[in-house]
Every structure is written in C-alpha cells, then in structure tokens.
C-alpha positions, 0 to 999 in steps of 0.5 A, spaced: 500 500 500 503 506 497 503 511 503 497 515 505 501 519 509 507 520 504 502 522 499 499 528 504 507 530 505 507 530 497 501 535 497 504 540 501 511 540 498 507 540 491 503 546 494 509 550 496 513 549 490 507 550 485 505 556 488 512 559 489 514 558 481 507 559 478 500 562 479 496 556 479 488 558 478 484 552 480 477 551 478 472 546 480 476 543 486 469 543 490 467 537 485 472 532 487 469 528 493 471 529 499 472 522 502 472 515 498 476 513 492 476 517 486 480 517 480 483 523 477 484 523 469 489 528 467 491 531 460 498 531 459 503 535 455 508 537 460 513 534 466 510 539 471 503 537 470 503 531 475 506 535 480 502 541 479 496 537 480 499 534 486 499 541 489 493 544 487 488 538 488 484 538 495 486 531 497 493 528 497 494 524 490 497 517 488 500 518 481 501 512 476 508 514 474 512 511 469 518 507 472 523 511 468 522 516 472 524 512 478 532 513 478 537 515 483 535 519 489 528 521 485 526 513 486 526 513 494 523 520 494 517 518 489 516 512 493 516 516 500 511 521 497 506 515 495 507 515 488 506 508 484 511 506 479 509 503 473 512 499 467 508 501 461 511 496 456 507 490 460 501 489 464 505 491 471 501 486 476 505 490 482 503 497 479 496 494 478 495 491 485 498 498 489 493 502 485 487 498 486 490 498 494 489 506 494 482 506 491 480 500 496 483 504 502 479 510 499 484 514 496 485 518 490 489 515 484 491 520 479 492 517 472 494 520 465 489 516 461 493 517 454 499 513 457 505 519 456 506 526 454 503 528 447 498 533 445 494 533 451 487 532 448 485 525 450 485 523 443 488 517 444 486 513 451 489 507 453 484 502 457 488 502 464 483 508 466 477 504 464 480 498 468 481 501 474 474 505 474 470 498 473 474 494 478 474 499 483 467 502 482 470 509 483 468 515 480 472 519 475 474 526 475 476 529 469 482 534 470 484 539 465 491 542 466 492 548 461 498 553 460 504 548 461 505 547 454 507 551 448 511 556 452 518 556 455 521 560 461 527 565 460 530 563 466 529 555 465 527 554 458 525 546 460 519 549 464 513 554 463 515 561 464 516 563 472 510 566 475 506 565 469 499 563 470 497 556 469 490 553 470 487 547 473 480 545 472 476 539 475 470 537 472 464 533 474 465 526 477 462 521 473 461 513 473 465 509 467 461 503 467 454 503 464 451 501 471 451 493 469 457 491 473 460 488 467 467 487 467 468 484 460 472 486 455 466 489 451 465 493 457 472 495 458 472 497 451 465 501 452 467 504 458 474 507 454 469 510 449 465 513 454 471 516 458 474 519 452 467 523 450 467 525 457 474 527 458 474 531 451 468 534 452 471 537 459 477 539 456 473 543 451 469 546 456 475 548 460 478 551 454 472 556 453 472 557 461 479 559 461 480 563 454 485 558 453 486 555 445 
C-alpha cells in the first residue's frame, strides 16, 4: 500500500513549490469528493503537470508514474511521497495491485489516461483508466491542466515561464461503467469510449472557461 501519509507530505511540498514558481488558478476543486476513492484523469503535455496537480488538488494524490522516472535519489523520494511506479511496456501486476490498494483504502489515484506526454487532448486513451474505474467502482474526475505547454521560461527554458499563470480545472465526477457491473472486455472497451467523450468534452469546456486555445 503506497503511503497515505507520504502522499499528504507530497501535497504540501507540491503546494509550496507550485505556488512559489507559478500562479496556479484552480477551478472546480469543490467537485472532487471529499472522502472515498476517486480517480483523477489528467491531460498531459508537460513534466510539471503531475506535480502541479499534486499541489493544487484538495486531497493528497497517488500518481501512476512511469518507472523511468524512478532513478537515483528521485526513486526513494517518489516512493516516500506515495507515488506508484509503473512499467508501461507490460501489464505491471505490482503497479496494478498498489493502485487498486489506494482506491480500496479510499484514496485518490491520479492517472494520465493517454499513457505519456503528447498533445494533451485525450485523443488517444489507453484502457488502464477504464480498468481501474470498473474494478474499483470509483468515480472519475476529469482534470484539465492548461498553460504548461507551448511556452518556455527565460530563466529555465525546460519549464513554463516563472510566475506565469497556469490553470487547473476539475470537472464533474462521473461513473465509467454503464451501471451493469460488467467487467468484460466489451465493457472495458465501452467504458474507454465513454471516458474519452467525457474527458474531451471537459477539456473543451475548460478551454472556453479559461480563454485558453
């Protein structure tokens, strides 16, 4: 079981770091259930998207993070703040077990449903998110992170400009399943399509709300 206390520490670190480096504007955080299992489905265009969400979400978040990030001194740090390493090249049973344990204990699981950084438009979803949602019954909250991609800072070119505004928009929670309780391959495929439509709609709405193109 990833450390819940560690995730709480990670949230405090993220809160100080993200608000110190940028000017996050958080919209709709009240939509996240205050207790119980929940899955945060986040678009992904920049490496800071995960830490940004950790520092702006109202609850501590356990993220599924590619195992390649767990190198050197970063590995014990990420494990210590309750994050979950996942091998994206295979069905990582260990990561699946740990992620389900987060949900079974009423925690918040963060997932980049596209599997890797890209355009951040939810155009290519993997079935992992649907699997966790159907298996756990946890509601899915769509999250749009806007303003981290397409701009480069003068002080640190690899990061968005320091003190620039970034937007984190939380959507309405929804159930990924159709209410039947099915966990078949067909049900997984249907849930993936259903999730994709909801995430894409939320992203479009978030862009309209924030004025981001």
